[in-house]
N, CA, C and O of each residue as an XYZ file, in Angstrom:
568
protein
N       0.864     -1.112     -0.005
C       0.057     -0.024      0.023
C       0.822      1.191      0.035
O       1.767      1.288      0.818
N       0.480      2.263     -0.854
C       1.286      3.441     -0.859
C       0.594      4.528     -0.137
O      -0.632      4.635     -0.185
N       1.338      5.329      0.523
C       0.752      6.455      1.143
C       1.355      7.719      0.600
O       2.578      7.736      0.466
N       0.646      8.794      0.266
C       1.164      9.985     -0.309
C       1.395     11.073      0.820
O       0.610     11.298      1.741
N       2.567     11.691      0.601
C       2.891     12.781      1.550
C       3.252     14.004      0.758
O       3.864     13.856     -0.299
N       2.925     15.191      1.180
C       3.349     16.386      0.464
C       4.450     16.938      1.282
O       4.258     17.270      2.451
N       5.589     17.044      0.705
C       6.796     17.710      1.300
C       7.006     19.019      0.821
O       7.381     19.217     -0.335
N       6.772     20.015      1.704
C       6.952     21.409      1.449
C       8.275     21.887      1.436
O       8.726     22.496      2.406
N       8.972     21.654      0.372
C      10.421     22.079      0.269
C      10.789     22.808     -0.992
O      11.899     23.329     -1.105
N       9.928     22.856     -1.899
C      10.329     23.335     -3.183
C      10.348     24.740     -3.380
O      11.357     25.273     -3.843
N       9.321     25.409     -3.071
C       9.243     26.889     -3.214
C       8.567     27.501     -2.043
O       7.507     27.034     -1.628
N       9.139     28.530     -1.495
C       8.353     29.310     -0.443
C       8.476     30.750     -0.873
O       9.576     31.296     -0.957
N       7.200     31.437     -1.178
C       7.158     32.743     -1.761
C       6.396     33.592     -0.883
O       5.326     33.115     -0.504
N       6.701     34.733     -0.477
C       5.934     35.760      0.078
C       6.326     36.046      1.573
O       7.474     35.878      1.985
N       5.305     36.483      2.342
C       5.415     36.990      3.674
C       5.889     35.893      4.573
O       5.667     34.727      4.248
N       6.538     36.182      5.699
C       7.052     35.319      6.553
C       5.982     34.864      7.565
O       6.089     33.734      8.040
N       4.982     35.643      7.920
C       3.976     35.180      8.863
C       2.557     35.519      8.217
O       2.334     36.702      7.958
N       1.634     34.611      7.955
C       0.364     34.906      7.521
C      -0.489     35.438      8.622
O      -0.358     35.043      9.780
N      -1.390     36.362      8.250
C      -2.406     36.887      9.204
C      -3.403     35.857      9.597
O      -3.448     34.831      8.919
N      -4.187     35.997     10.581
C      -5.244     35.103     10.896
C      -6.324     35.193      9.961
O      -6.446     36.236      9.317
N      -7.153     34.213      9.789
C      -8.203     34.122      8.781
C      -9.121     35.351      8.953
O      -9.589     35.725     10.028
N      -9.313     35.913      7.778
C     -10.263     37.184      7.770
C     -11.614     36.724      7.862
O     -11.916     35.571      7.556
N     -12.557     37.684      8.325
C     -13.890     37.280      8.447
C     -14.665     37.222      7.149
O     -15.786     36.714      7.127
N     -14.018     37.799      5.914
C     -14.737     37.785      4.779
C     -14.902     36.410      4.103
O     -15.620     36.266      3.113
N     -14.181     35.362      4.698
C     -14.298     34.034      4.141
C     -15.523     33.325      4.808
O     -15.901     32.253      4.336
N     -16.144     33.865      5.862
C     -17.208     33.325      6.474
C     -17.052     31.867      6.724
O     -17.914     31.108      6.282
N     -15.990     31.382      7.420
C     -15.839     30.022      7.690
C     -15.751     29.819      9.226
O     -15.642     30.808      9.950
N     -15.794     28.616      9.724
C     -15.717     28.459     11.108
C     -14.133     28.392     11.421
O     -13.822     27.838     12.476
N     -13.281     28.817     10.742
C     -11.922     28.616     10.898
C     -11.435     29.636     11.903
O     -11.660     30.826     11.681
N     -10.781     29.259     12.997
C     -10.218     30.187     14.012
C      -8.711     30.149     13.899
O      -7.994     30.601     14.792
N      -8.243     29.611     12.801
C      -6.739     29.596     12.633
C      -6.346     30.314     11.346
O      -6.669     31.486     11.153
N      -5.640     29.590     10.463
C      -5.155     30.269      9.270
C      -5.682     29.250      8.148
O      -5.417     28.048      8.129
N      -6.499     29.957      7.188
C      -7.120     29.316      6.147
C      -6.121     29.107      5.094
O      -5.292     29.974      4.819
N      -6.191     27.856      4.438
C      -5.173     27.482      3.320
C      -6.051     26.861      2.292
O      -6.920     26.050      2.612
N      -5.820     27.261      0.949
C      -6.451     26.534     -0.123
C      -5.256     25.668     -0.566
O      -4.155     26.123     -0.877
N      -5.608     24.344     -0.557
C      -4.639     23.355     -1.086
C      -5.182     22.787     -2.426
O      -6.327     22.341     -2.508
N      -4.351     22.818     -3.435
C      -4.693     22.295     -4.729
C      -3.741     21.169     -5.058
O      -2.529     21.385     -5.023
N      -4.239     19.927     -5.387
C      -3.510     18.727     -5.854
C      -3.619     18.833     -7.368
O      -4.730     18.854     -7.898
N      -2.586     18.897     -8.023
C      -2.687     19.027     -9.465
C      -1.870     17.984    -10.114
O      -0.831     17.576     -9.594
N      -2.334     17.529    -11.278
C      -1.624     16.564    -12.104
C      -0.775     17.430    -13.082
O      -1.282     18.376    -13.685
N       0.558     17.072    -13.223
C       1.518     17.636    -14.203
C       1.196     17.060    -15.582
O       1.300     15.873    -15.890
N       0.776     18.103    -16.404
C       0.300     17.722    -17.715
C       1.593     17.374    -18.578
O       2.737     17.664    -18.228
N       1.243     16.694    -19.788
C       2.321     16.424    -20.690
C       2.998     17.636    -21.192
O       2.347     18.559    -21.683
N       4.242     17.663    -21.088
C       5.065     18.875    -21.425
C       5.137     19.909    -20.293
O       5.787     20.940    -20.466
N       4.520     19.682    -19.189
C       4.569     20.461    -18.060
C       5.589     20.069    -17.036
O       6.161     18.986    -17.156
N       5.862     20.884    -16.024
C       6.865     20.450    -15.075
C       6.595     21.190    -13.865
O       5.852     22.170    -13.830
N       7.305     20.631    -12.718
C       7.262     21.182    -11.449
C       7.935     22.617    -11.488
O       7.406     23.528    -10.852
N       8.984     22.816    -12.152
C       9.548     24.113    -12.443
C       8.568     25.145    -12.958
O       8.540     26.303    -12.543
N       7.769     24.657    -13.883
C       6.833     25.596    -14.578
C       5.733     25.988    -13.599
O       5.299     27.140    -13.572
N       5.270     24.998    -12.770
C       4.287     25.370    -11.594
C       4.868     26.300    -10.763
O       4.193     27.251    -10.369
N       6.224     26.144    -10.381
C       6.883     27.087     -9.413
C       6.899     28.415    -10.057
O       6.669     29.393     -9.345
N       7.160     28.586    -11.405
C       7.218     29.910    -12.080
C       5.833     30.570    -11.918
O       5.713     31.732    -11.531
N       4.825     29.798    -12.222
C       3.443     30.247    -12.258
C       3.060     30.789    -10.869
O       2.416     31.828    -10.722
N       3.518     29.986     -9.823
C       3.224     30.382     -8.571
C       3.869     31.604     -7.998
O       3.312     32.328     -7.172
N       5.097     31.804     -8.488
C       5.856     33.017     -8.186
C       5.249     34.210     -8.787
O       5.180     35.261     -8.150
N       4.761     34.085    -10.105
C       4.115     35.180    -10.724
C       2.755     35.399    -10.135
O       2.283     36.536    -10.130
N       2.070     34.346     -9.621
C       0.791     34.580     -8.905
C       1.014     35.417     -7.687
O       0.311     36.399     -7.449
N       2.054     35.002     -6.871
C       2.367     35.846     -5.736
C       2.688     37.245     -5.939
O       2.293     38.126     -5.176
N       3.510     37.485     -7.115
C       3.846     38.759     -7.577
C       2.570     39.559     -7.886
O       2.484     40.733     -7.527
N       1.669     38.995     -8.485
C       0.455     39.626     -8.938
C      -0.299     40.201     -7.567
O      -0.713     41.357     -7.486
N      -0.403     39.307     -6.603
C      -0.984     39.710     -5.375
C      -0.355     40.869     -4.801
O      -1.036     41.831     -4.446
N       1.039     40.842     -4.673
C       1.829     41.921     -4.098
C       1.602     43.285     -4.836
O       1.410     44.341     -4.234
N       1.643     43.164     -6.144
C       1.445     44.328     -7.002
C       0.087     44.966     -6.874
O      -0.090     46.152     -7.151
N      -0.949     44.101     -6.415
C      -2.279     44.645     -6.344
C      -2.686     44.807     -4.784
O      -3.863     44.793     -4.425
N      -1.716     44.945     -3.991
C      -2.004     45.334     -2.639
C      -2.160     44.204     -1.565
O      -2.460     44.536     -0.418
N      -1.981     42.958     -1.863
C      -2.159     41.934     -0.804
C      -0.748     41.587     -0.302
O       0.140     41.171     -1.047
N      -0.605     41.802      1.090
C       0.650     41.568      1.739
C       0.666     40.388      2.712
O       1.731     39.975      3.172
N      -0.408     39.896      2.997
C      -0.610     38.791      4.065
C      -0.659     37.376      3.618
O      -0.552     36.482      4.457
N      -0.820     37.097      2.307
C      -0.901     35.895      1.782
C       0.371     35.380      1.273
O       1.295     36.166      1.064
N       0.509     34.001      1.035
C       1.664     33.438      0.358
C       1.346     32.156     -0.372
O       0.356     31.461     -0.141
N       2.174     31.933     -1.178
C       2.022     30.756     -2.046
C       3.186     29.777     -1.859
O       4.340     30.206     -1.842
N       2.925     28.517     -1.722
C       3.988     27.415     -1.680
C       3.598     26.388     -2.671
O       2.433     26.036     -2.852
N       4.607     25.932     -3.294
C       4.541     24.722     -4.205
C       5.311     23.532     -3.525
O       6.490     23.649     -3.190
N       4.605     22.413     -3.341
C       5.132     21.319     -2.647
C       5.374     20.034     -3.622
O       4.614     19.765     -4.552
N       6.429     19.344     -3.317
C       6.717     18.110     -4.054
C       5.780     17.028     -3.362
O       5.577     16.984     -2.149
N       5.249     16.180     -4.282
C       4.509     15.038     -3.559
C       5.411     13.902     -3.432
O       6.197     13.662     -4.350
N       5.376     13.187     -2.397
C       6.176     12.029     -2.129
C       5.212     10.798     -2.007
O       4.083     10.904     -1.528
N       5.717      9.674     -2.455
C       4.938      8.523     -2.311
C       5.766      7.484     -1.432
O       6.927      7.210     -1.734
N       5.154      6.940     -0.380
C       5.828      5.933      0.437
C       5.301      4.582      0.117
O       4.098      4.327      0.173
N       6.230      3.698     -0.228
C       5.798      2.165     -0.353
C       5.965      1.588      0.873
O       7.108      1.522      1.327
N       4.893      1.089      1.594
C       4.937      0.469      2.939
C       5.733     -0.807      2.809
O       6.449     -1.173      3.741
N       5.643     -1.450      1.767
C       6.126     -2.841      1.659
C       7.747     -2.755      1.703
O       8.393     -3.646      2.254
N       8.297     -1.767      1.165
C       9.725     -1.556      1.042
C      10.214     -0.467      1.968
O      11.420     -0.307      2.154
N       9.301      0.282      2.548
C       9.674      1.446      3.374
C      10.399      2.419      2.674
O      11.199      3.116      3.298
N      10.227      2.578      1.395
C      10.944      3.652      0.619
C      10.008      4.777      0.277
O       8.791      4.620      0.177
N      10.659      5.967      0.096
C       9.930      7.187     -0.361
C      10.539      7.583     -1.615
O      11.763      7.567     -1.744
N       9.668      7.978     -2.651
C      10.101      8.472     -3.909
C       9.331      9.641     -4.253
O       8.239      9.811     -3.710
N       9.794     10.495     -5.124
C       9.071     11.622     -5.575
C       8.092     11.150     -6.617
O       8.427     10.339     -7.480
N       6.790     11.699     -6.530
C       5.685     11.463     -7.579
C       5.843     12.665     -8.500
O       5.362     13.766     -8.235
N       6.566     12.385     -9.630
C       6.728     13.435    -10.582
C       5.504     13.779    -11.416
O       5.550     14.642    -12.293
N       4.401     13.083    -11.123
C       3.316     13.359    -11.994
C       2.259     14.327    -11.300
O       1.259     14.733    -11.891
N       2.556     14.629    -10.091
C       1.678     15.618     -9.296
C       2.473     16.587     -8.588
O       3.678     16.457     -8.373
N       1.707     17.638     -8.204
C       2.353     18.631     -7.223
C       1.161     19.223     -6.426
O      -0.006     19.142     -6.811
N       1.553     19.812     -5.308
C       0.524     20.518     -4.445
C       0.893     21.945     -4.369
O       2.059     22.303     -4.209
N      -0.174     22.820     -4.491
C       0.074     24.302     -4.207
C      -0.731     24.577     -2.922
O      -1.795     24.009     -2.674
N      -0.164     25.460     -2.147
C      -0.836     26.009     -0.890
C      -0.986     27.468     -1.062
O      -0.015     28.160     -1.367
N      -2.092     27.932     -0.888
C      -2.400     29.378     -0.859
C      -2.719     29.683      0.548
O      -3.794     29.322      1.027
N      -1.798     30.362      1.270
C      -1.958     30.504      2.738
C      -2.533     31.871      2.915
O      -2.030     32.839      2.343
N      -3.646     31.982      3.746
C      -4.260     33.192      4.086
C      -4.778     33.890      2.855
O      -4.457     35.072      2.738
N      -5.536     33.341      1.908
C      -5.868     33.867      0.705
C      -6.770     35.102      1.007
O      -7.608     35.068      1.908
N      -6.562     36.211      0.204
C      -7.323     37.427      0.496
C      -8.691     37.308     -0.006
O      -9.001     36.404     -0.782
N      -9.585     38.257      0.444
C     -10.966     38.309     -0.093
C     -11.041     38.642     -1.675
O     -10.511     39.663     -2.112
N     -11.665     37.808     -2.440
C     -11.654     38.086     -3.853
C     -12.307     39.420     -4.163
O     -11.930     40.065     -5.142
N     -13.192     39.819     -3.432
C     -13.751     41.237     -3.705
C     -12.837     42.294     -3.611
O     -13.112     43.352     -4.175
N     -11.726     42.163     -2.945
C     -10.730     43.182     -2.866
C     -10.052     43.370     -4.188
O      -9.328     44.349     -4.365
N     -10.257     42.457     -5.145
C      -9.629     42.652     -6.399
C     -10.564     42.804     -7.637
O     -10.187     42.551     -8.781
N     -11.736     43.212     -7.334
C     -12.821     43.507     -8.301
C     -12.134     44.343     -9.397
O     -11.551     45.382     -9.089
N     -12.190     43.923    -10.633
C     -11.733     44.788    -11.726
C     -10.253     44.590    -12.071
O      -9.733     45.020    -13.101
N      -9.634     43.910    -11.130
C      -8.221     43.598    -11.379
C      -7.797     42.232    -11.880
O      -6.849     42.048    -12.644
N      -8.534     41.349    -11.413
C      -8.403     39.956    -11.841
C      -8.771     40.034    -13.385
O      -9.604     40.814    -13.847
N      -8.026     39.105    -14.122
C      -8.173     39.020    -15.579
C      -7.328     40.060    -16.351
O      -7.389     40.129    -17.578
N      -6.548     40.859    -15.618
C      -5.703     41.810    -16.341
C      -4.518     40.887    -17.042
O      -4.521     39.672    -16.844
N      -3.576     41.467    -17.812
C      -2.573     40.750    -18.534
C      -1.744     39.880    -17.561
O      -1.561     38.685    -17.794
N      -1.269     40.471    -16.515
C      -0.491     39.759    -15.466
C      -1.081     38.577    -14.977
O      -0.423     37.549    -14.814
N      -2.470     38.678    -14.696
C      -3.161     37.563    -14.180
C      -3.353     36.445    -15.164
O      -3.171     35.264    -14.867
N      -3.730     36.867    -16.348
C      -3.878     35.898    -17.428
C      -2.496     35.143    -17.788
O      -2.439     33.978    -18.182
N      -1.532     35.889    -17.613
C      -0.211     35.213    -17.826
C       0.142     34.132    -16.899
O       0.593     33.071    -17.331
N      -0.055     34.361    -15.552
C       0.199     33.386    -14.666
C      -0.714     32.176    -14.698
O      -0.305     31.046    -14.430
N      -2.126     32.489    -15.079
C      -2.985     31.530    -15.182
C      -2.561     30.536    -16.329
O      -2.665     29.312    -16.249
N      -2.087     31.208    -17.362
C      -1.661     30.367    -18.579
C      -0.428     29.493    -18.268
O      -0.284     28.378    -18.772
N       0.424     30.031    -17.445
C       1.675     29.213    -16.976
C       1.141     27.956    -16.249
O       1.541     26.823    -16.515
N       0.147     28.259    -15.247
C      -0.361     27.011    -14.599
C      -1.007     26.069    -15.500
O      -0.834     24.864    -15.320
N      -1.782     26.525    -16.513
C      -2.421     25.543    -17.399
C      -1.435     24.864    -18.325
O      -1.645     23.718    -18.722
N      -0.375     25.547    -18.669
C       0.637     24.807    -19.497
C       1.360     23.609    -18.731
O       1.932     22.679    -19.298
N       1.242     23.784    -17.322
C       2.081     22.905    -16.611
C       1.314     21.916    -15.821
O       1.877     20.878    -15.474
N      -0.010     22.160    -15.482
C      -0.784     21.340    -14.654
C      -2.297     21.453    -14.788
O      -2.781     22.406    -15.400
N      -3.059     20.508    -14.235
C      -4.422     20.606    -14.231
C      -4.925     20.257    -12.749
O      -4.606     19.191    -12.221
N      -5.612     21.071    -12.197
C      -6.146     20.852    -10.779
C      -7.043     19.575    -10.801
O      -7.982     19.426    -11.583
N      -6.632     18.625     -9.810
C      -7.391     17.362     -9.692
C      -8.333     17.549     -8.527
O      -9.484     17.114     -8.575
N      -7.848     18.198     -7.473
C      -8.716     18.342     -6.247
C      -8.304     19.612     -5.577
O      -7.135     19.998     -5.562
N      -9.303     20.255     -5.021
C      -9.157     21.427     -4.158
C      -9.603     21.106     -2.685
O     -10.621     20.450     -2.461
N      -8.812     21.588     -1.718
C      -9.276     21.469     -0.354
C      -9.182     22.804      0.345
O      -8.203     23.518      0.129
N     -10.101     23.169      1.137
C      -9.968     24.254      1.981
C      -9.608     23.755      3.399
O     -10.336     22.951      3.981
N      -8.496     24.236      3.934
C      -7.969     23.776      5.203
C      -8.043     24.921      6.262
O      -7.973     26.107      5.940
N      -8.174     24.530      7.421
C      -8.113     25.446      8.623
C      -6.951     24.877      9.355
O      -7.049     23.797      9.937
N      -5.857     25.570      9.343
C      -4.548     25.152     10.191
C      -4.649     25.862     11.596
O      -4.998     27.041     11.662
N      -4.374     25.208     12.589
C      -4.239     25.835     13.901
C      -3.256     27.106     13.926
O      -2.122     26.981     13.463
N      -3.660     28.255     14.432
C      -2.887     29.311     14.531
C      -1.412     29.062     14.979
O      -1.225     28.331     15.951
N      -0.419     29.591     14.367
C       0.924     29.428     14.647
C       1.619     28.203     13.909
O       2.843     28.095     13.975
N       0.940     27.382     13.286
C       1.430     26.213     12.508
C       2.261     26.758     11.347
O       3.367     26.287     11.084
N       1.743     27.694     10.703
C       2.317     28.278      9.549
C       2.940     29.627      9.869
O       2.193     30.592     10.027
N       4.271     29.762      9.976
C       4.987     30.956     10.340
C       5.861     31.467      9.213
O       6.538     32.483      9.368
């Protein structure tokens, strides 16, 4: 049986400490909200391409006034319980959007040229397979 682990080592972009979850998300989260996307790397795509898209995504938020969120790209590892070995799953990646800002904050800005450029990079390299909204205890992500 194989177990999948996400190892957050590849890219850390942005602020050093996320703020607490904002009320605008209207969730029961009393910690730090995180959007976690598990993506399949598409033919011709790469983890490096996803990292570039994520860095551009983070830069877009900074250029548009958001300072409290951050993006992380994680390598997915697979553990084979029979052999107790761990290997990199080169077919998938995980992106974490920590403390995502209120989308209403960016009315009229989303969809600009810079936005479309990083979205295109994500699409050239990956396809989102699953999205999870997580509530991490305060202080876990610093």
